[in-house]
N, C-alpha and C positions, 0 to 999 in steps of 0.2 A: 525590387526585392521579390523573391519567389514566394508566391502565395497561392495555395491550392485548397480546394474544397473537396472533401470526400463525403459521400453518403454511405453510411454503414449502420446496419441493424446491430446494436451492441449487445444483444442478448438473444439466446435461443429460447423461445417460449413454447412450451409444449401444449398443444391444443387438446381439449377434452371433448369426447363425444357429447352431443346434446342429450342423448338418451341415457347417459351414465348418471344422471341426477337421481338421488334417492327419493323415495316416495315422500309426499308432504308430511306424513306423520313422523318421519325420522327427525331426531333432534338436530339443532344447528351444529353442535359439536360433532355428532356422528357423521353428518354430511361432509363437513370439512375434513375430518380425519379419514373418512373413506377415500376421498379425493387424494389426500396426501399419500396414503399407503399404496394406492393403486399406481401412482406415479413412481414412488420409491421402489416398489417391487420390479418395475420395468427398468429403471435407469440408474438407480443407486449403485455405486461401485460394490458395496457389500450387500447386495440385494438378497442373497441367500441366507444372510444372518437375521433378517427381519422375522420376528416371531409370527406364528400363525395367527389368523384373525381371532380364533377362539381364545388365544392367550392375551389379547389386547383389550384395553378398556376404551371403547370408542366414545365414551361420555366425558373423558377428560378434556380439559381445555386444550386447544391446538398446540400451544408451546409445550405443555407437560406431555401430551401424547407423542409429539415429535421426539422428545428425549427417550421415550420407551422403545423406539424402533431403530435408534442409532447404534451402529457397531461400536464396541468398546475402543477400537483403534481410531475412531473418527473424532477428531478434535475441532472440526471446522464447519461442518454443515450447520445451517440454521434456518429458522422459519421466522417470518415477519409479515406484517400487513403489506400487501403487494405494492401499494403506492410508496410506502416508506422504504421498502426493499429496493425498488427501482431508483428512487432518489439517492439512496445511500451509495449504490453502485455507480451513480453518475457524479458523485462528489457534491451532492446537494443535501443540505442539512439545516435544521434550526439550531443556530449557534451564535456565539459572540465572536467566533473566529480565532480562538486560541488553541494551540497545541501545548500540552503541559506534561511535565514530569513531576513526580512526587519524591521528595527526599526527606529522609529522617535525619535529624541532626542531634548532636550532643549526647547521644545514647540515653536520652531521658524520655523518649517517646514523642517529642515534638516533630511535627511534619510541616514542611513548607512546599509551596508550589514554585518550581522554577520554570519559567516560560520558555518553551522550545521555539515558538514562532507566533506571530500574529498575522493572520491572513490579510493580504492587501484588500483594502476597502471595507473590512469588517468593522463592527463596533469597537472591538479591542484595538485595532490598528488606528482608528480615528480618535480613540481616547489617548493615544500616545504610548500604549504598551508595546514593549519590544522584547525580542529574544534576550534572555539573560536577566530580565526583571524578576523580582521575587514577590510572591503573594503569601501573606501569613494568615489572613482571615477571610472568610466569606460570610457576608451578612453579620459581621461582628463576632463571629465564632472562630476561635483558633482551632487548628487541626492537630490531632494527635494520632498515633498509630491505632488507637481504639475507636476514634469517632470519624475519621476522614471520609469514610464511605457515606455516612449520613450528611455530613457537612457539604460534600460535593453534589448532593441531590439538587441543590439550588443551582449550581453551576451547569448541570445537565438538563435543567428544566426549561420552561418557556417564559417564566416571569422575570422581570428585572431583579437584579441582585447587586450587592456591593462587594468590592474587593479591597482589602487593606494592602497597599503597596509598601514595599520596604527595600532597603539596600544594605549591603555589608560595608561597614566602615573600616578604617585602616587598622583597627584593633580586632578585626574579625568578629565584630558584634553585629547582629541584625537590628537595624534601626528603622522604625516606622516612618513612612512618608504619607502621601495623600490617600484618602479613601475615594475610590472611583466607582460610579454606578454604571453598570453594563446592562443593556437590553438585548436579548437574543433576537436575531433576525430569522424569519421563516423563509425557507427556500434559498438560502445563501449558496452560491456556486463557488466552490473552491477552484483556484487555478492550480493546475498540476505543477507548473514551473514557478518556484519561488524566486529563483535568481539564475540568470545566465549571463556570464561575463567572461572576458578574456583577461588573464593575469599574465603580466610580463615579469619573468623571474630576474634576479640580479645578473644571471648569465645571459640574458636576452632571449630566453625561450618564451614562446607564446603558448599559454596553457588555457584551453577551454575549461570553464567550471560551470557545471549544471547541477543546481539543487532541485531535485525532482521528487515531489512528495507523494504522488499517486499516479498510477497508470490508468489514465482516463481515456477511454476510446473516443470520447466526444471532443478531444482537444488535439488532433493531429497537427493542425497548422501551427500551433504555438511551438510544438517540438521541431517542426521543419524550419521555422523561423530562427530558432536558437542555433540549429546546425548550419543554417545559411550564414549566420553571424560568424560562427567558428570557421567555416570554410572561407568566407570572404577575408577574414583577418589572418588567415594562414596559420592556424594553430598546429603545433607539432605533437601535442599531447592533450589528453582529456582526463579530467577528474569528474566522475559521475557520483554525486552525493545522494545516496538512497537511505540515509541513516534512520529516517522515520517512515519510510515508504512501506506501507502494509500490503501493497499489491494492487491488483486490478486486472485489466483486460490483456489477454494474450496478443491481440491484434496490434496494439500500440507497443507492447514489449518487443514484438518481432520487428516493428519498424525501427525502434531504437537500436536493436542489435544490428540490423542491417546498415544503419547509418554509421555505426562505429567500426565494424570489422573490416579487415583488409580483404581485398579481392572478392567483394560481394558478388554472388551469383544467385539469381532468383531460383534456379533449378536445383540448388543444393538442398538436401534434407536439413530441416531446422529442428524438428521436434518429433518425438514418438509418443503415441497415446496408447494406453492399455485400459480398456473399458472392462465391464463385467462380461460374463459369457454371452449375453444377448448381443453384444456389439463387437467383441473381439479386440483386435489391435489395428493400429494404422500409423503411418509415417507421413508427415506433411513437409513438403518443401516450403520455402518462403512464399513462392508464387501461389501454391495451392492453399496455404494458410490465409493469404490475402484474398482468396476467392477466385483465383485464376482458373480453377478446374470446374467452375460452376456451369450449370446449364442456363443460368440467367445472364443475359448480355450485360446488364447493369453491374453485376458482381465482377465480371471479367473486365469491364471498363474501369471500375474502381481499382481492381488489382493492378492493371496496367499503369494507372496514375500513381499508385503507391510505389511501384517498382521504378518508374521514371524519376520520381522525386528522390528516392534513395540513391539511385545511380548518380543523380546530379549533385547531391549534397554529402555523399559518403566521404568520411574522413580518411578511410583507408589506413587505419591505425594498426601497427604491429603489436601494440599493447595498450591496455587501458587501466586506469586506477579507479577502483570503485570503493567508496566509503559505505559500509553497511554494518549494522549493529544488531543487537537482540530485539530491535523493533522492526527490522527489515524482513519482509516475508513475501511469499507467493511470487508474483511477477518480478519482484526485485531479485529474489534468489534464482529465478528462471534465467534472467539476463546474465547473471554471473555464471551459472552452470552451462547455459547453452552457448555462450561465447567461447568457452574453454576449448572445445574441439576445433574452432576456427583459428584461435590465437595461441593456444597451448595453456596448460594450467599455470605455468610460471608467469605468463604474460597477461593474465587477468588478475591484477594485483588487488587483493581485498584487504582493506585497512579498517580496523574497528573491532567488532566483537563477533562471536558466533551468532548466526542468524536464527530465525524462528524454527525453520524446518517444515515449510509447506510445499511439498513436492506433489501436490494434487490439484486437479482442475474441477471446476463446477460450472453449472449452467443455472440460469434463472427460469423457474417454472411458475407461471401464473395462469389463471383461468382466462382464456381468450374469448369466451362466449360473450356476446353482447345482448343484453347487459350482463356484466360480470356477475356470476352467482356465488363464487368463492372469493372472498375479499382478502385471503391470505396468499402469500407466495412463499416458495421454498428455494433455497440455494444449496442443493445437495452436491456432495463430492460424487463425480461420475467417472473420473479417470485418474490414473497415475501417469505422471509426466516423466520423460527422459530426454536427454539431449541426443544429437544425431549419432553419438558414439554408443548410445544405449544406457548411459549412466543417469540415474535419477534417485538413487538411494541416499537421501539425506534427511530422514525424518527428525534427526537431532540438530539439523542446521548445517551451514557451511562455515568452516573455521577460517579465520583470517590468516594471512601471512604475517601481518603486523598488528598485534593486539594492543588497542588503546581504548580506554573507557573515558568518555568525555566527562562523566560525573566526578572524576578525580580532579577536575579543573572547574572551579566556579568563581564568580558568575560566568555563565556561558558567553563566549564571544559572539558577535554578530555573524550571521551567515556570510561566508565569503571572506571573513577576516583572517589575516595571517596569524592572529593570536589563537585561532581555533586549532587544537592539537591534532585533529584528524586531517584537516586540510594541510596544516603545516607539514605533517609527515609525508603526505603525497607530494607536495612541492619539493621537499628536501630530497625525495627519491628521484624526482625528475631533474632537479638541479642541485647537486650536493653543495654548491657554493652558497645556497640560500641560508643554510644553517638556522632554519626557523624553529626547529623543535626545542632549542634551548633559549628561546627569547625570554627576556626579563618578565614580560607580562604573564607568560604561561607559568613561570616559576612562582610568581606571586599567587596566581590562581590555584596552583597545586598546594601551596602552603595554606591557603584559605580553606580548601576542602579538607585538608588534614586537621586543621585547627578546629573546624566545626564537626569533625568526625562524621562526614556525610556518607550515608549509605542509601541506595534506592529502596523505596517501599516495595517489598516483595509482593508479587501478585497483582500490582496495580497495572491496569490497561486503560489507556485513554480511549473512552468510547467514541469520541469524535473521529478518531482515526485508527480504529482497530484493524488488526490484520484480517485479510479476507483471502479465501482460496483464489487461485487463478481463474478468472472468468473466461472460459473458452468460447463463449458467445455463439455467434451464428456459424462458427466453423465446426459445430458438433457434427460428428460423422454421419448420422442418420436421422435427420429431422423427423419427428413423429407427428402424424396427423390423425387425431382421433375425433 
């Protein structure tokens, strides 16, 4: 089996002059905030909109101060303690390993948790919790539309907590089951791939199915192994499931695009960047994005390895079926948008819902001095992104060709199940003889959702897997050394 190792710096970290430190009499907040605003004035996409220093309150806490310098059109830049920021971008978290959705039922304000997935090896997975399971209480407290935020505080904390499991009976009533205690694990590493398998349709077509939950630059080999399986088994079609994928690194997104598209050519333009006036615009080919244009021989060697792997495992597909929803953002949207010039708009078949609308890229900025003197890090928007045809205007998201909301079918079917309405639609398009979209099981799930009057809780975002802007990492056009 093909198995390659790549070395890659997954984020571009801006270095700060040692002599830029404020005098000892300056308050800690002022020191941090001065560092923040100096970096933002240089590299932030909307740098000219930052208020003048005399209009800023440098004594505010870093998070509050950061909000005062963001442009009104910026939905996605954030500040966080540097270690936590770097962990989050690497898929590392303190968690019990659940992805959750909140649903309001019966129009009376009651809220339930519907489990999207349980991460392999996590406390939730080991406790037997699965996709489609229902949770009605946390620490003995039921959730309502008015209190769910405070009740979820224990779920997002670091201390053990209990969950009341439940199921829906044949009369569409929610019935309590066991109470399970869960203990969050510090430093848990998520695997980007939740499932890779080959589905054989009734008509004999072999379809690769990849449930990909996060674009993690530190997991290229897992992606290559999945495509090696698809290639070896001779798949003719691919369903790429990005329904909860909030984004991640552009490097791994480009690898995925190259593995999918027909007639891969490393020298073709893949993406266009538009920075602020300090840095202008640029276009990257696949090869240059992978590091092939670098002055560093190790970067060039890594780029050659990536290209060789893509050429060996490329599926050479004329079309691809991508499941994406209003939780799909950033690098997920980039894959959809950037494949279209290679395959055509009609042949990148988007099933699900309108996506989030993150057509922007960011980098990680932390203090590189040793010892570190600023304990905070920032992830600012630094670039607008476009595909090779120049299109990148989707701030309101990308619309599907086939609109389906999985929340209209509960309980949710297991990942990869033919009872899942989104996957069923993709398979029926690939092989019309499958006729999966009218299955008895899905009709029952649809009636259950209508009976319970299920609606999503507006404004809820699962903090364990929140959308993040595309991390353009060490491919930032002009590394800064201060």
